[in-house]
C-alpha positions in Angstrom: 0.0 0.0 0.0 1.3 3.4 -1.0 2.2 5.7 1.9 1.4 9.4 1.5 3.1 12.3 3.1 1.1 15.1 4.8 1.5 17.5 2.0 0.2 14.9 -0.5 -3.3 14.9 1.0 -5.1 16.2 -2.1 -3.3 13.6 -4.3 -4.2 10.8 -1.7 -7.9 11.7 -1.9 -7.9 11.6 -5.7 -6.0 8.3 -5.8 -8.4 6.8 -3.2 -11.3 7.7 -5.4 -9.5 6.1 -8.4 -8.9 2.9 -6.5 -12.6 2.8 -5.4 -13.7 3.2 -9.0 -11.4 0.4 -10.2 -12.7 -1.8 -7.6 -16.2 -1.1 -8.8 -15.2 -2.0 -12.3 -13.5 -5.2 -11.2 -16.7 -6.2 -9.4 -18.7 -5.7 -12.6 -20.7 -2.7 -11.4 -23.1 -1.5 -14.1 -22.0 2.0 -15.1 -25.7 2.9 -15.7 -26.4 2.2 -12.1 -24.1 4.9 -10.8 -24.8 7.3 -13.6 -21.1 7.5 -14.7 -18.8 5.9 -17.1 -16.2 4.3 -14.8 -13.4 4.3 -17.4 -13.9 7.9 -18.3 -14.1 9.0 -14.7 -10.9 7.1 -13.9 -9.1 8.7 -16.8 -10.3 12.2 -15.7 -9.3 11.7 -12.1 -5.9 10.1 -13.0 -5.1 13.2 -15.1 -6.1 15.5 -12.3 -4.1 13.5 -9.8 -1.0 13.6 -12.1 -1.3 17.3 -12.5 -1.7 17.8 -8.8 1.3 15.7 -8.1 3.5 17.6 -10.6 2.3 20.9 -9.1 3.1 19.8 -5.6 6.5 18.4 -6.3 7.5 21.4 -8.4 7.4 23.7 -5.3 8.6 21.5 -2.4 10.0 23.4 0.6 13.3 22.2 2.1 11.5 20.5 5.0 9.1 18.7 2.6 12.2 17.5 0.7 13.4 16.1 4.1 10.2 14.2 4.4 10.5 12.8 0.9 14.2 11.8 1.5 13.1 9.9 4.5 10.1 8.2 2.9 9.8 4.6 4.0 9.1 3.3 0.5 12.1 4.9 -1.2 14.5 2.3 -2.7 17.3 1.5 -0.2 21.0 0.8 -0.7 20.4 -2.9 -1.2 17.8 -2.2 -3.9 20.4 -0.2 -5.8 23.1 -2.9 -5.3 20.8 -5.7 -6.4 19.3 -3.9 -9.4 22.4 -2.2 -10.7 24.9 -5.0 -10.3 25.4 -8.7 -11.0 27.4 -11.4 -9.2 27.2 -9.4 -5.9 29.2 -11.1 -3.2 28.8 -9.5 0.2 31.8 -9.2 2.5 31.3 -9.0 6.3 33.3 -7.8 9.3 36.0 -5.3 10.0 38.6 -7.8 11.0 38.9 -6.1 14.4 35.7 -6.3 16.3 32.7 -7.7 14.4 30.1 -7.3 11.7 27.9 -4.2 11.4 24.9 -4.7 9.2 24.1 -1.0 9.0 27.0 -0.9 6.5 26.7 -3.3 3.6 29.1 -3.9 0.8 31.2 -6.3 -1.3 32.3 -7.2 -4.7 30.1 -7.0 -7.8 29.9 -6.3 -11.5 28.5 -3.0 -12.7 27.5 -3.3 -16.3 29.9 -6.1 -16.7 32.9 -4.4 -15.0 34.1 -5.5 -11.6 33.5 -2.9 -8.8 33.3 -2.6 -5.0 30.0 -1.4 -3.7 29.3 0.0 -0.3 26.1 1.4 1.2 24.3 2.4 4.4 21.2 0.2 4.6 18.1 1.3 6.5 15.9 -1.7 6.0 12.3 -1.7 4.7 10.2 -3.1 7.6 10.5 -3.4 11.4 12.6 -6.6 11.3 15.1 -5.4 8.7 15.3 -1.9 10.2 16.3 -3.3 13.6 18.8 -5.7 11.9 20.4 -2.8 10.0 20.1 -0.4 13.0 18.1 2.0 10.7 21.2 2.7 8.6 23.3 4.1 11.5 26.7 2.5 11.5 29.0 1.8 14.4 32.8 2.0 14.3 33.0 -1.6 12.9 30.8 -0.5 10.0 33.1 2.3 9.0 36.1 0.0 9.5 34.5 -2.5 7.2 34.0 0.3 4.6 37.7 1.2 5.0 38.6 -2.5 4.4 36.6 -2.6 1.2 38.0 0.7 -0.2 41.5 -0.4 0.6 40.8 -3.7 -1.2 39.4 -1.9 -4.2 42.7 0.1 -4.3 44.8 -3.0 -4.3 42.9 -4.6 -7.1 42.2 -1.4 -9.1 38.4 -1.6 -8.8 36.1 1.5 -8.9 34.1 2.1 -5.7 30.4 2.9 -5.8 28.8 4.1 -2.6 25.1 4.6 -1.8 24.4 6.9 1.1 21.2 6.8 3.1 21.6 7.4 6.9 20.5 9.8 9.5 24.1 9.7 10.8 26.5 7.5 12.7 25.1 5.6 15.7 25.5 7.9 18.7 25.4 5.2 21.4 27.9 4.8 24.3 29.1 1.5 22.8 30.0 3.2 19.5 31.9 6.0 21.3 33.7 3.5 23.4 35.0 1.7 20.3 36.2 4.9 18.6 33.4 6.2 16.5 35.0 9.6 15.7 38.3 8.0 14.7 36.6 5.4 12.6 34.7 8.1 10.6 37.7 10.3 10.2 39.8 7.3 9.0 37.1 6.3 6.5 37.1 9.8 5.0 40.9 9.6 4.7 40.8 6.2 3.1 38.3 7.4 0.5 40.4 10.5 -0.2 43.5 8.5 -0.7 41.9 5.7 -2.8 43.9 5.3 -6.1 40.7 4.3 -7.9 37.5 6.1 -9.0 35.0 6.7 -6.2 31.5 7.7 -7.1 29.2 8.5 -4.2 25.4 8.8 -4.5 23.1 10.2 -1.8 19.9 8.2 -2.4 17.9 9.4 0.6 19.2 11.1 3.7 22.9 12.1 4.0 23.4 12.8 7.7 26.6 14.4 9.0 29.8 12.4 9.4 27.9 9.1 9.1 27.3 10.0 5.4 30.6 11.8 4.5 32.5 8.8 5.8 31.7 7.0 2.5 31.0 10.2 0.6 34.4 11.6 -0.1 34.4 10.7 -3.8 35.6 12.0 -7.1 32.0 12.5 -8.1 29.2 13.1 -5.7 25.7 12.6 -7.0 22.4 13.3 -5.2 18.9 12.2 -6.1 16.6 15.2 -6.8 14.7 14.9 -3.5 17.5 13.7 -1.3 19.2 15.8 1.4 22.8 16.1 2.7 23.5 18.0 5.9 25.7 18.3 9.0 22.6 18.0 11.2 18.9 17.3 10.9 16.6 20.3 10.8 14.8 19.1 14.0 18.1 18.9 15.9 19.3 22.2 14.6 16.1 24.0 15.6 16.3 22.4 19.1 19.9 23.6 19.5 19.6 27.0 18.1 16.1 28.1 19.2 15.2 25.4 21.8 12.1 24.7 19.7 11.9 21.7 17.3 8.8 23.3 15.8 11.1 25.7 14.0 12.5 22.9 11.9 11.2 24.5 8.6 13.3 27.6 9.3 16.3 25.4 10.1 15.8 23.3 6.9 15.9 26.5 4.9 19.0 27.8 6.6 20.9 24.5 6.3 20.9 24.6 2.5 20.5 20.8 2.6 18.7 20.1 -0.7 20.4 18.7 -3.8 19.8 21.9 -5.7 21.3 24.1 -2.9 24.4 21.9 -2.7 25.0 21.8 -6.4 24.7 25.6 -6.5 27.3 25.8 -3.7 29.6 23.4 -5.6 29.6 20.7 -2.9 28.1 18.1 -5.2 28.5 17.4 -8.9 25.2 16.1 -10.2 21.5 16.0 -9.4 19.8 12.9 -10.7 16.2 13.5 -11.6 13.5 11.4 -9.8 10.2 10.2 -11.2 7.3 12.6 -10.6 6.3 12.2 -7.0 9.7 10.9 -5.9 11.7 7.7 -6.1 9.2 6.0 -3.9 6.5 6.1 -6.7 8.7 4.4 -9.3 11.6 2.7 -7.6 12.9 0.8 -10.6 12.9 4.0 -12.7 14.8 5.9 -10.0 17.4 3.1 -9.6 17.9 3.0 -13.4 18.4 6.7 -13.6 21.1 6.5 -10.9 22.8 3.6 -12.8 22.9 5.7 -16.0 24.4 8.6 -14.1 27.0 6.5 -12.4 28.0 4.9 -15.7 28.4 8.3 -17.3 30.5 9.7 -14.5 32.8 6.6 -14.5 33.9 7.1 -18.1 36.3 10.0 -17.7 37.5 8.7 -14.3 38.5 5.3 -15.7 40.8 7.1 -18.1 42.9 8.7 -15.3 46.0 7.3 -13.7 46.0 6.4 -10.0 48.1 9.5 -9.2 45.9 11.8 -11.2 42.8 10.5 -9.5 44.1 11.2 -6.0 45.4 14.6 -7.0 42.2 15.7 -8.7 40.2 14.5 -5.7 42.5 16.4 -3.3 42.1 19.6 -5.4 38.4 19.1 -5.5 38.0 19.0 -1.7 40.5 21.8 -1.1 38.5 24.0 -3.4 35.4 23.3 -1.3 37.2 24.5 1.8 38.5 27.6 0.1 35.0 28.4 -1.1 33.7 28.0 2.5 36.3 30.4 3.8 35.7 33.1 1.2 
């Protein structure tokens, strides 16, 4: 069953009416009895709903984009891995403490070429969300990511990362095992990788938990995804002691894909289906795959030294821009 966000109420009402009419048609209700032609009415309402959906999504506020980015039915990291790659072989453990299922990854083939894939996986129902800790990795998750990136460097394999996390797990257990160091080390390993790294924010990119696997040569974001140092709710609570001011915080944070591209912090915005990736998951995944394939072409032509140098220059340019 499709889940609607609060600002989609008008669309939800129309689609509910459409479903009711289709049910009437499937039950063989005589159109003359109701005084309407069911097929014509469905077509009319469908056109109206589509127009309303386009209008709504053409003017989303930053906080509404946050809601879309967090939508439970958006495709998750494993959806991208399974649909975009073949021969996926997951690898587990950090070879130091244990396995963290919030961070997934392994070896695969992307359009026939061997790659390493890494992602933060949220899960899609209660059981899987608990298993993957809602996509919030602990130190062993980031150390697993380091291990995979270093392996990719040894074997000359491009790295594809899929980011969808509210942030790193803030628990005492994670802090005790060196959460900050693990994140910092992951960023460093990505920056030093002698192979192409293409990072894609597919939902929510939260703070260090996201950038740990996001320091790539090319950074992509889905049209309605977000990327921020802090959530709007947390920012409002800290700045104004009022989480109800989250809309103002979302605006100030400049967390949308469009804002970040304008600031030069990401490289490409990948268009989503009308109504968001959650309405047409396969179409959204395919669009990301095409974008990644295009971005890999020039990167594959570079030497290892050139890749590292260009990546270094890219992130130094970001810091200079922030200081100016």
